N, C-alpha and C positions, 0 to 999 in steps of 0.2 A: 340574441343577447349574449354579449361576451361574458364568460365566466370570470370570477374574481380570481386573481393571482393567489396562490397558495404555497406556503413552504412548510416543510416538516422539520422540526428542531429536535435534535438528539443531544443530550448533554450528560456529563458525568455528574449525576446529582449528589454524589458524595463528596464533591469538592466545593467548598464555599465559593472559590474564585469562579468555577464554572456556573454556578447557580446565579452568581451575581451578573456575570456577562450574559447568560441566557435571559435573564429578565430585561437587561438593556436591549438585547437583540429583538426581543418580542415587542418591547415599547416602540423601538424604532421602526420595525416593520409595520405594525398595526397602525401607527401614526401616518405611515405612507400609503395606507389603504390595502395592505397586503395581509391576507389571512395566514395565521400560523396555527399549526397542529403541534402538540406535544404528546408524548407517549404516556400511557396511563400510569405505568410504575414510577415515572418521574414528575408527574403533574403536581402532586401534593408538595414535594420538596421545592420544585421550581416556583410554585405559587404565581404562575404567570397569568395574571388576569387578562381576559380577552382572548386567550388561546383556546383552540378546540382540543378536546382530549380524545385520543384515538388509542385503541388496543394494539399491542404489539403483534403485528402480523404482516404478511407479504402485502396486504392491501393498504398499510399505513401511508405509503408514498404515492398510492395510485392517484393520478391526476394532479399531483404537485409539480411545481416547476423546478424545485430543487430541494435537496435535503441538507440542512446545515448541521455540522457535528461540532460540539464544543467540549474539548478535552484533549487527551493525547491520541496517539495512534490507535490505541485499543478502542476508544470511543469511535473513531472514524472507521475502523473495520466493522465495528457493530453496526454503525449506520449504513455501511456498504451492503449488509445483508438485506436491508429494506429498500435501498436505492436501486440495486442491481436488477431485480426481477421487475421493478416498475419502470426500468430504463430511464431514470431520472438522474441528472448530474449531481454530484456530491462536492461540498465545500467544507473544509474543516478550519477552525480557529484553534491553533495549537497552544495547549496548556501543559504539554509534556516536556520532554528533554530535547531530543533531536527534531522529531516531527516532520519527516520528509513528505508525508502524505498531505499534511495540512497546508493550506494556501495562505493563511494570515496568522499573525501574532496578535496577542491582545492590544498592543499599542496601535495596531492597524484597524481596530474593530470598526469604528465610526466610518472610516473611509471604505472598508470592505463592504459594509452593509449598504452604504450609499451606491456603490457600484452594482451590488445585486439588484437594488431597487431600479436603478437606471437601465439595467440589463446590459451593463458594461463587463461582460465576461465571455470567454470562449470555452469550448468543451473538448477536453482530450479523451480519447478512447484508450483505456489502460487494459492491456492483455491480462487475462486471467488463466487459470488452469483447472481442469476438470480432472477429478480423482476417482478411480474405481478400485475397490478392494474385493479380491476374489479368494475363496476357500475351496479347494478341490475343483476348480473351474467354475464354480457358481459365484455369482455377483451377491456379496453380502452388505455392501454399502456403497453409496455414491455421494460425493460431495465436491466442493470447489474451493479455490482459494484466490486471493488478490496478490498477497505477498509470496507465500510459500506453503508447501506440504512438507512435513518432516516425518520421517520414520525413525523413532528414538527407542533406546533401550527402556524397558519396563522396570528393571530392577537396577538401582544405583550401583551396587557392588558387581554387576556383570556387564559384559558387553553384549551387543546384539550382532549376530552373524547374518550377513546378507549378500546375496548375489545381485549385482546390477546388470541391467539390460538396457540396450539402446536398439530400438527398431527391430525387436525380435532377436537380437544376437547378444550372447553374454559378453560383458565387459570385464568385470573383475569380481572377486569375492573379498569382502572386507569384514574383519572383526572390528567393530567401531562403537562410539557412543550413538551413532546415528548418521542420516544422510538428509540433506536439504535439497528439495526440488523447488526452485525459485523462478519467479517471473522477473523481467527487468525492474519492475516497480519494486519487487522484494529484494533486489540486490543490495539495497542499503539497509536492510533489516537484518533478520537472523542469518542469512547467507554471508553478509558482510562481517558479522561477528565470528563466523566460522572460518573466515579467511577467504571467502570468495571475492570475485572481481566486482567493481562498480560498473554497472551497465546502464547506459543512458536510456531513458524511458521509452524513447521512440524506436529504440532498436528491437527487433522482433527475434526473440531467442528464448531458450529455455536453459536454466542453470542447474548443474548438479554439483553439489558441494558436500564432501565427506566431513563428518565431525569426529576428530580424534581417532582416524582410522590406523589400525596396526597393519600397514602394507607398504610396500616399496613404491607402488604406483597408486597414489591417492591424492590427486591433485583436482582442484576445481576445474570443471569443464563447461563449455558453452556450446550448446548443440542447436540444430535447426529448430525452428518453431513448428515444423511439421513432424518432428520425431515423436515417438512414444517411449517414454521412459518407464522402467519398472524396477522394483526392488522386491526380491523374494526373501522372506524370513526363514533361515535355515534352522532346523531343530537341533541336531547334533552339531557340536562345534569341533570338527576335525582340525586339531592343530591350533586352535584359536583360544583355548581355555574354555571355561564355562560360559554358556550364553543362556538367555531366557527368551520369553516372548518380547513383543515390542508393542509400541503405541503410535498411532498415526494422529498428528495434529495438523489442522488446516488454519492458518493464520492464528495459531494459538488459542483458538476459540472452539473448534469443533474437533471432538476426539472419537477415534475408533480403536479399540483394542484389537491387537493382532497376535493370533496364536502361531506357534511354529508352523510353517507351511503356507502361511497367508502370503498373498502377492498384491502389491500395490502398483497400479498403473497410473501414469501421469501424462496428460497431453494438453495441448492449447485448448483453452475453454472456449465454448461456443457463444458466450455471451460476455462482452467486456463490462468493465466498470467505468462509468463516465465521471470525470473530474472536472469541476469548474475552475477556470483560471481567470484571475482578474488582471486588470491592466495598469492601474495607477501605481505611484511610487508610495511605498509605505514609509510611516513616520518612525519606525523602530530603529532602523539602522541605515536608512538611505537606499537599501536594495529594493528593487521593485517586487511589488506583489505580482506573482506570476512571471517572475524573473527566469532567464534561462537556467538550465539544469546546472551548468558550470557555476554560476553565481550562487545557487543554492548550496552546492558542495562547500564553496569557500565560506559561506555564511554560517552554515551549520557546524562545520568542523573548525571554523577559525583558521583556515589554511592561510600560510604567509604568502602574500602576493605583492609585498612592497617592491618597488622597482620597475614593476610592469608598466610598459608604455604603450603597448599595442601597436598596430599598424596605422599609419596615416591614411585617412580616407582618400586623400588625393592619389595614393598608390594602390588603392584597392582595385582589383579587376572589376570590370563591369558586371553588375548583377550580384556581387557579394555583399554581405552585410547580415544584419540581424533579420528578424521576421518582417520588419518594416523596410529593410534595405538600407537602413541608416547607420552610421557609426559616428561618435563623437570625434571632433578634430583633435588630433593629438597636439599636446602642448609643445611648444618650441623646445628643442633640446639645446642645452648649454654646450658650448665647444669645449673640447678637452684642452 
């Protein structure tokens, strides 16, 4: 007997809009014969009749078809902690500001849920990073991140002094506010705010971005996905002013305090996060749900693209085009 389809719903229960949308999603899914789970701490606020209540644990998403996250990127990152170990795809409805991780906006809700019910989605594998903390050679903590791991100063009034290392070789010593180790997915998050490059999600690379470094050579760097990056927290700050210990944050959610002498190692994660991508056209602004990353950049940042005509499909070399190999015909150009 075929098991019933099941979805896990994670919502920002402190936001009335998220609660309202979560209830609509639960009602639409259950009406389509799809079972829905909600997390115990959120169940009372959501008041989603017909949903199964499950504890917050690594088993919450086991056996589910998908994890639905309703909120900002913080909610989606929290949901990723449940979806990743279960190897279940994750889909977000964005209620935040930029929301690069989310797939749909509230205006797209009905269409997005219908696509999920019909199975009209693809799955992207997003690279993660594994993070190891050592003290005197001993491992003191291990964790991971989808967006980034940051080594930051612990005291606001002092810098953190770090030596950066790539593949076992020293790169530079910085007195700084911190350093960001990011994935391509995280290139539009903290790394972007710190002046790092935007990297397309399908690019396999690691990013190293300093935060307010007092150094002549302190540029964002893109390195091989096979590299091992490290930051050693220096105790005495020779020539860099006073420094203190540091703190490690992974995705802004998991914290590890770092004493002077601590070492943080970052490398490509052994397990990716799966993101669900939908196919239809959204109602919010005419851009596709699951649109190419370039279109997402334009929409999220309101980039000026007026005057763009593109290339005529009749002049496209054989085999070029979007994922489906098709381009819209260019409108006839007016003669000068």
